[in-house]
C-alpha positions, -999 to +999 in steps of 0.1 A: +340+827-657+342+834-694+321+803-701+293+813-677+293+848-692+290+834-727+262+810-718+243+837-700+248+862-729+234+836-753+205+828-729+196+865-724+198+872-762+173+844-768+150+856-740+148+893-750+111+890-760+103+873-726+121+900-707+102+927-727+069+910-719+077+906-682+086+943-680+055+953-699+032+934-674+049+950-644+081+932-635+107+955-621+142+956-638+157+944-605+136+912-608+150+905-643+185+912-631+180+889-601+166+861-623+196+863-647+221+863-617+203+833-602+206+815-636+243+824-637+248+810-602+230+777-612+252+775-644+284+780-624+273+755-598+265+729-625+299+736-640+317+731-607+297+699-600+304+686-635+341+693-631+342+675-598+324+645-612+347+645-642+378+647-621+365+619-599+357+597-629+391+605-645+408+591-614+391+558-619+405+533-644+387+529-678+359+555-672+361+574-705+327+559-716+311+567-683+324+603-685+309+606-720+276+593-707+275+617-677+284+646-700+256+637-723+229+633-697+217+669-693+215+677-730+197+644-736+172+650-709+166+685-722+160+672-757+135+646-744+114+673-727+112+699-754+078+716-756+065+704-790+044+734-798+071+759-788+096+740-809+074+741-840+067+778-835+104+789-835+120+802-867 
């Protein structure tokens, strides 16, 4: 639970500008709250799924390399799909 809260806090702090713009163009605060809660649920579900896969792999002999690969997949896929212009605009 603490991990989900930390990840969400980091995500929200990085999206303050986005939320401000969404509110300025007419989004309701409830919509923002709903989107953050949905994101939290997805993060928690991904964590549970990751834990289950890790536990399953740990029960198999000699799977430490496979565990490392599985744990690296999501960050690697995210890095491969970075929006170039957005990345160059950031501070």
